[in-house]
N, C-alpha and C positions, 0 to 999 in steps of 0.2 A: 376293757378288757385287753392285755397285753399281747405283743404278736408271738414271742416265745414265753411261757411260764415253766420253770421247774422248781417244782414244791417236793421238800425232802426226798429226794431222790438217794438212792443205796443201791452199789451194786459191787458184793463179793466175788470171787475166781477163787474157790478155795476158802485158802483161810487169810487171804488178802481182801482186804475190805479196800476197795480201789477209788469208790466213790464214799461217802459216809454223810445223810441227813443235807446236801445243797440243796441252797432253794436263792433264784433270782429270777428276775426276769428281763426283757430286751423289749422295749417298746420302740413304734412306728417310728420312723424317720430319724434314727438314732444309729450310732455304731457302737458296739459295745466289744470291750475286749477281755478274753477269757483267757485269764493268767497263771501257770503253774509251774514250778519244777517236769525235767521228764519223770513220769512216774506217778505225777500228780494226778491224776484222774480225767486231767483234759475230754482228752479222747473217747474216754466209757461214758464221758456224760453228752458228746456230741452223737454217739452213735446211740446210747440209750434216746435219745430227742427224737433220730430217724427211724428206729426199729428196728436198729441193725443188732439189739442187744435189751434181753429183756430186765429189766429193774427186777430187784430183789422187792423192795420198794418206792413210794412215792409215785409222783407223778413228773410228766414231760410232755408239755403240750407246745402244738403250732398252731394259731388263732382258735385257741380253744379244745382242738381234737387231738387225738394222739395222730402221729402218721402214720399208721397203717389204715386207720379211719378218711383218711381225705380221698376225695371222689378221684381225683385227678392231682395228685401229688403237684410233677412238674408245674403244674401252671399257682401255686402256690409258693414251692420252697426249691430255691437252687443250693446244691449242697456240692461241697465239694471236699471230700476227706483225703483222697491219695490222686495224685496227678500220674496213676501208672495205669488206672482202667482201661489199655485201649488196645484196639490190635492196630500190631506193627503194620500189617499189612497196608491196613484201610490209609486214606487221603486223610484231609484233616477234614474237606467238608461230607465227604462220604460217612465219617464218625457221627456230624453230626448227624446226618438224614437217618440215619439208622436209630438215633435217641426220636426222633420227631416222629419217624414212622412207629416206634414203638409206644410212645407217649400219646399219639393219635394226634399231635403238632401240624399246622401247616408246613409244608417245604422250605418255603418264602423265607422263616425265621431263618433258616441258618445262613442268606448271608450277610443279614442285619448282625447276628451274633459275630461271626468272625469281623465285622469292620469293627464293630465295638470291643473286640480286644486285641486289632492290629494284628490279625493275621492272614486277611484279604490275599496279600499277595502271595502266600504261600499255602492258599487253601488245597490246591491240587497235590499238594507235597507226603508221600508217604509219611506217618505217623513216627517209621522209624528213623526217620534223617530229625526228627527234631529236640533242640536241647531241653533240659529238664526244664527251664525258663518259659520254653516253647509249649511243652504239653501242659506246663499250669497255665498259661492262656487258654488252651484250646479247652482245659477240662473249667474255667471259667465261663469260656463261649457255651458250655456245654448247662452252666446252672441258666442260663438266660434266656435258652431257649421259649420255656412255658412263660416267660414275664412275672415271673412269681413277685408276691412283697415280701417275702422272706428269705435271708440269703446266708445259711452256715455256712462258714469257712475253716479248715482248718488250715494253718501255719501257708497261706495263701502268698505270699512275698519267699515262699522256699524257691529256688534257683533263678531268681529273679536277678537280673543287672542293676546297678544304681538308676538305671534311667528306666527300669521296667519298674522296680521299687515307687520310683517317682508316677508314676502309672498309675501304679497299683494304686496310691493315696488318693488320687482325681479322680481313680472309676469308684473307690468304697464310697468318697463323698459323694458325688453323683447318684450312685443308689440311694443311700440314705438322705441329704439333705437335700437334695432334688426332684425324686422320686417318689420318696417317702417309705423308701423301704425300712424294716428292721435288718439289721446284718448282724452277726455275730461272728467272729474270728477268734479262733488262737494262738500262737502267736509265741516264738521265742524270741523275737526281733524286738525287744523292747523300746528301742530308739525310734524305730522305725514305727512301732504299737502306739507312743506319747506323741505324734506326729498329726494322727486319724481319726485314735476315737475320742468318743464321747463322755463312757462310762467305762471303769473296770470292773472286772468280780475275778478276783485272785484264791487260788485255793494250793495248800500243802497237804500232801499226806492226804488226800482224798476231803480234804473237811473247807471250808470257806473261813480263807481268816479277814477278808476285806472286802466292802462292794462301795459302789460308789461313784460320782461324779469323775472323772479326772482329775478336776481342779481341787476338790474336797477330799481326794487321796494323796496327793503329791503334797498339798497344802503343809508347809512344816509348824510345827509348834513353837516354835522359838522364836525370839526376834533379836532381830542382829542389829546389833549397835558398835558405832567408833566413837572415840572418847581422845583429846591427847593427856585425858588426866585417868584413866585405869584405875589407878592406884586407889583415889578417894570415888569415882563412881561406884566401885565394886561393892564397898562393903556399903554403902549407902543403898545398894540394890538389896541386896543382904537381908539387911534391917528391916525393907520393905517387904520381904517376902519374895523375893526371888530367889533363882538358884541360876550362878554363872558358870560360863564354861569360857574361857581365855584360850583361844590358837589364835594366831597370826597377826595378832594384836584385832582383833575382831573377839566382843562377847557375845556368848550366846545365853541371851536369856529367858529363861523358863518361869512362870509365875506369875508374870506379871503381860499385861497389855501395854501399848505402845502409849498408850493418855499416861498409864500408870508410871512408866519409865521415865516419859518427859516431866511431870511431876516432879519427881525424885530427883530429877537432874537441876532440873528448876530451883527447886530449896534447898539444895546443895552449892547452886551455885558453881554447874557444870556446865561445861559447853560439851552438847552432843554433837559432832558431825554428821555420823548417817544413823539412821532409827528405823529397821521395816522389819517385814515380817519375812523371817526364813522361809524358801521353797525348796522343797525336795525333789530331786526328780523321779521318774518311776523307777529306773532300774535300783536305787538306792533302796525306794520304799519294798521293793517287791525282796530284795535281798534281804533287809531286815526282817520280814512277815514270813519269810516261807524258810528263813534258818538257813538261809547260802552265802550269810556273809563267811 
């Protein structure tokens, strides 16, 4: 059983189809990036998963159950959708104490959570004085209180400075790869997502357009070739069934693998100085798949 399972989820708001038949899973011990342009349906999906929105059809389950059916939800799911749901007059410590009391959790967990997110030194400051990045950390502390095995985080890097983003990277990796939690994050910071996730799910206009491991999604489908004799190698590759693009002294070959290209070059007596599978970065793949390029 997957820790998070979305099956054929659909939700409309009036004439707008926010989510249209989306399905994916998140396994324990992994970090999955849920990516899409603004308005693609990411937040609607997460809100459906947390029972804040009622889907028109399909299912969204955590550990095999609907969120509303969990007996102790904070002990199973740590969720952060917005880092704004704080009483400005409360201190960070008192905010977490209120959460513990509401969820019937031991109050001593407050100190541990504040230490884990780096807010122990400002625990008795009012949230009104906090920066956006500090509020984001406080929201993450709230998600940790119940020692959950599933985390659902919407834009967790929002408001963090470079040092905070580096901290977040280690924090998420610790949750998934050391504690064995299932972590689902939505984000627009694609370069940062690429540094931390194991899997990606990409949606556009409410529909799933790609999912898989990060390595598979960003793997290029072209071979990168350099040769001192492109004029001789290109016709030979094309006769062998390849499609060739030339740019900046590099041949990008599709339709042939590395072995086929090497054999054709050898038979033609042409030297090849570079032969490698081309890798696309996540941002390039994202823009191509979502039509944002």
